[in-house]
N, C-alpha and C positions, 0 to 999 in steps of 0.2 A: 029389480028387487034389491032392497037395501041390505045393509049389514045388520046383524043382530047386535044387541048390547054386549053379548059375550065376545063376539068377533071383534067389536070395536075395542073392548077392554084388552083383549089379547094383543091386538095390533099396537095399541098404545104402550103396553107393557114391553113388547119386543123393541119398540123404538127407544124407550127409556134405557133398556139394557144395552142396546147398541151405542147410544149416546154416552153412557157411562164408560164403556170400553174405549171409545174414541177420545173422550176427555182425558183418560189416563195416558193415552199415547200423546196427546197434545201437551201434556205437562212436560214431556221430554223434549218438546220442540217450542221453547218460549219465544224464539225469534221468528216463528211462523215461516220457516223455510219450506215446509211441506204444505203448500197452499191448498192442495186438494183435500187434505185432512181437515183443515180449518173451514173450508167451504162446505164440506159434508156435515160438519158439526152445526154450522149455521143453518143449513137446510133442514136438518133433523129438528132443531129447536123451533124453526118456523112451522114444521108439520105438527109438532106437539102443541103449539099455541092455537092451532085451528080446532 
């Protein structure tokens, strides 16, 4: 059984909120020393694009 439109909208909203928080943290790391953080941001952007 698939996800309802409400569930999909809620999931997308939560991904956007998490992405916003991670991007704030990434601004403090301009040299990308925290590789895991930047990889997670890229992964979230990819999920949102789908």
